[in-house]
C-alpha positions in Angstrom: -24.9 82.6 -39.4 -24.5 79.2 -39.0 -27.2 76.3 -39.8 -28.4 73.8 -37.4 -27.1 70.6 -38.0 -28.7 67.4 -37.5 -26.7 65.1 -35.4 -27.2 61.0 -34.6 -26.1 60.4 -31.0 -25.7 56.5 -31.8 -25.9 54.5 -28.2 -27.8 52.7 -25.6 -28.2 55.8 -23.7 -27.5 55.1 -19.9 -27.3 57.5 -17.0 -25.1 55.0 -15.9 -22.6 55.8 -18.3 -20.9 58.6 -17.5 -20.2 60.3 -21.2 -23.9 59.8 -22.0 -24.5 62.2 -19.0 -22.4 64.8 -20.1 -23.3 64.9 -23.3 -26.2 67.9 -23.3 -23.6 70.4 -21.3 -21.2 69.6 -24.4 -23.9 70.5 -27.1 -24.7 73.4 -25.1 -21.0 74.4 -24.7 -20.4 74.2 -28.3 -23.5 76.2 -29.0 -22.3 79.1 -26.5 -18.2 78.9 -27.1 -18.4 77.9 -30.9 -21.4 79.1 -32.4 -22.1 75.5 -33.6 -26.1 74.7 -32.7 -26.3 70.9 -32.9 -29.8 69.2 -33.1 -28.9 66.0 -31.3 -31.0 62.7 -31.8 -30.7 59.4 -29.5 -30.9 56.8 -31.7 -30.6 53.4 -30.0 -28.3 50.7 -31.5 -31.5 48.3 -32.5 -32.9 51.5 -34.4 -29.4 52.7 -35.8 -29.7 49.7 -38.5 -32.8 51.3 -40.2 -30.2 54.0 -41.4 -28.9 57.7 -40.2 -30.5 59.1 -43.4 -30.6 62.7 -43.3 -28.2 63.5 -40.5 -25.5 66.0 -40.5 -23.3 64.0 -38.4 -23.1 60.5 -36.8 -21.2 60.1 -33.1 -20.8 56.5 -32.0 -20.8 56.6 -28.3 -19.2 54.4 -25.4 -21.5 51.9 -24.0 -20.7 48.1 -25.4 -21.3 45.8 -25.8 -24.0 47.5 -27.5 -27.4 45.8 -27.8 -27.2 45.8 -31.6 -23.7 45.6 -33.0 -25.4 45.1 -36.8 -27.3 48.4 -36.2 -23.7 50.3 -34.7 -22.1 48.9 -37.8 -24.6 50.0 -40.2 -24.8 53.6 -39.1 -20.9 53.5 -39.1 -20.9 52.2 -42.8 -23.4 54.8 -43.9 -21.2 57.6 -42.5 -18.5 56.6 -44.1 -19.7 55.6 -47.9 -21.7 58.8 -47.7 -19.2 61.3 -46.9 -21.2 62.0 -43.3 -18.9 63.2 -40.4 -18.3 60.6 -38.1 -17.0 60.0 -34.9 -16.4 57.2 -32.9 -15.0 57.1 -29.1 -14.3 54.0 -27.2 -16.7 51.5 -28.3 -17.2 53.7 -31.6 -13.6 53.3 -32.2 -13.7 49.6 -31.7 -16.6 49.0 -34.1 -15.1 51.2 -36.6 -12.5 49.2 -37.1 -14.7 45.8 -37.1 -16.8 47.8 -39.8 -13.9 49.2 -41.7 -12.3 45.3 -41.8 -15.7 43.8 -43.1 -16.8 46.4 -45.8 -13.6 47.7 -46.9 -11.0 45.6 -46.4 -12.9 42.5 -47.4 -12.8 40.7 -43.5 -16.0 39.3 -43.9 -15.5 37.7 -40.6 -14.2 40.5 -38.7 -15.2 40.1 -35.0 -14.8 42.0 -31.9 -13.8 40.1 -29.0 -15.9 41.3 -26.7 -19.2 40.3 -28.7 -17.4 36.7 -29.8 -15.0 35.9 -27.3 -14.3 32.6 -29.3 -13.4 34.4 -32.3 -10.4 33.2 -34.3 -7.0 35.7 -33.7 -7.5 36.1 -37.5 -11.3 37.2 -37.2 -10.6 39.3 -34.3 -10.1 43.0 -34.9 -10.6 44.0 -31.4 -9.3 42.2 -28.7 -8.9 42.1 -24.9 -6.5 44.4 -24.2 -2.7 43.2 -22.2 -4.0 45.5 -19.5 -7.4 47.3 -18.6 -7.6 50.8 -19.3 -10.8 51.5 -17.5 -10.2 54.6 -15.1 -6.6 54.8 -16.7 -5.2 58.5 -18.0 -2.4 58.7 -20.0 -0.5 60.8 -23.1 -1.3 60.1 -26.7 1.4 61.5 -29.2 -0.1 62.6 -32.5 1.5 62.7 -35.8 1.6 65.8 -36.9 0.1 66.0 -40.3 -3.1 64.3 -39.3 -6.6 65.9 -38.8 -6.5 65.3 -34.9 -3.1 67.7 -34.6 -4.6 70.1 -36.5 -7.3 70.6 -34.4 -5.3 69.5 -31.4 -2.9 72.2 -31.9 -0.7 70.4 -30.3 1.8 66.8 -31.1 0.0 65.6 -27.5 -3.0 65.2 -25.6 -4.1 63.8 -22.3 -6.5 61.1 -22.7 -9.2 59.6 -20.3 -10.0 55.9 -21.1 -12.9 53.4 -20.0 -12.4 50.3 -21.7 -10.5 47.1 -21.6 -10.8 46.4 -25.2 -8.6 47.8 -28.7 -7.1 47.2 -31.7 -5.4 43.7 -32.5 -2.2 44.4 -34.1 -2.2 41.2 -36.3 -5.0 43.5 -38.7 -3.4 47.0 -38.7 -1.7 46.8 -42.2 -4.7 45.3 -43.6 -6.2 48.3 -42.7 -3.6 50.4 -43.4 -3.3 49.0 -46.7 -7.0 50.2 -47.2 -6.3 53.6 -46.2 -7.1 53.8 -42.7 -4.5 55.8 -40.7 -3.4 56.0 -37.0 -1.5 59.1 -36.2 -2.4 58.8 -32.6 -0.1 56.2 -30.2 0.1 55.7 -26.2 3.6 56.1 -24.7 4.3 52.4 -25.8 3.1 52.6 -29.5 -0.2 51.5 -29.1 -2.6 53.3 -31.2 -5.3 55.5 -29.7 -6.5 57.2 -32.9 -7.8 56.5 -36.2 -8.4 58.7 -39.3 -9.7 58.2 -42.8 -8.2 60.8 -44.9 -9.9 60.5 -48.1 -13.1 61.2 -46.1 -14.3 64.6 -45.2 -14.0 63.9 -41.3 -13.9 60.3 -40.0 -11.9 60.2 -36.7 -12.5 57.9 -33.7 -10.4 57.7 -30.5 -10.0 54.5 -28.1 -10.0 56.9 -25.4 -12.9 59.2 -24.2 -12.9 62.8 -25.2 -16.3 63.6 -23.8 -14.9 63.2 -20.2 -12.2 66.0 -20.8 -12.8 69.2 -18.5 -16.0 70.9 -17.3 -18.3 70.2 -20.0 -17.8 74.4 -19.9 -15.7 73.8 -23.1 -15.6 70.8 -25.8 -12.7 68.6 -26.5 -11.1 70.0 -29.6 -11.8 66.7 -31.3 -15.4 67.3 -30.6 -15.7 70.9 -31.7 -13.6 69.9 -35.3 -16.7 67.1 -35.3 -19.1 69.6 -34.5 -17.7 71.9 -37.5 -17.7 69.3 -40.0 -21.4 68.6 -39.2 -22.6 72.4 -39.3 -20.6 72.5 -42.7 -22.3 69.1 -43.9 -25.6 70.9 -42.6 -24.6 74.1 -45.2 -23.7 71.9 -47.9 -27.2 70.2 -47.6 -29.1 73.0 -47.4 -27.8 75.1 -50.4 -28.6 72.0 -52.1 -32.2 71.8 -51.7 
């Protein structure tokens, strides 16, 4: 019998954000099809800065610009530094890069251009894409030795996007030098998935896997995240 995992859904919940609307159905699908029970709590970004202690996983959802950038970054940092399973999609991916640059790479002034359009190139870790991906679908190639490939069971996956910002190539080597990996790229080689291999589960995608399918089956990356959350809950309850 799997334990129930407490999951923090960090984002400014809105019925106008398609991925937010699909979350309840995905959680039900995880329970029915995968036997993974998630007790999910929406955490507004203003409250995320108060901490996500006690949760078995953190998912930073789309919907940027967030009402509180600092709250989102604090939630990501807490998950990363405390070994709590983390998934970031779209805006969550972008802010995972900013948080890692600031707190793991020492780039104190790391910025997201959506929140600070005047940021200098040496500070902007996330920048406007040369071509907006709002409403775009494409193929992502996945490195065979990555967690993403293991979960997908394939070297390719279809991806649905709704974003206009992505990683600044200027900073990729700095991020890589401090342990972040980039196992997923689009057909032109642009980074679309990031992982932290030294972490129990730290994965983020610029695309939105929550938009995949008809909600009766969760995307494999989401199922993998849910399984990691349940495993964290199992470990936590054993330690009580």
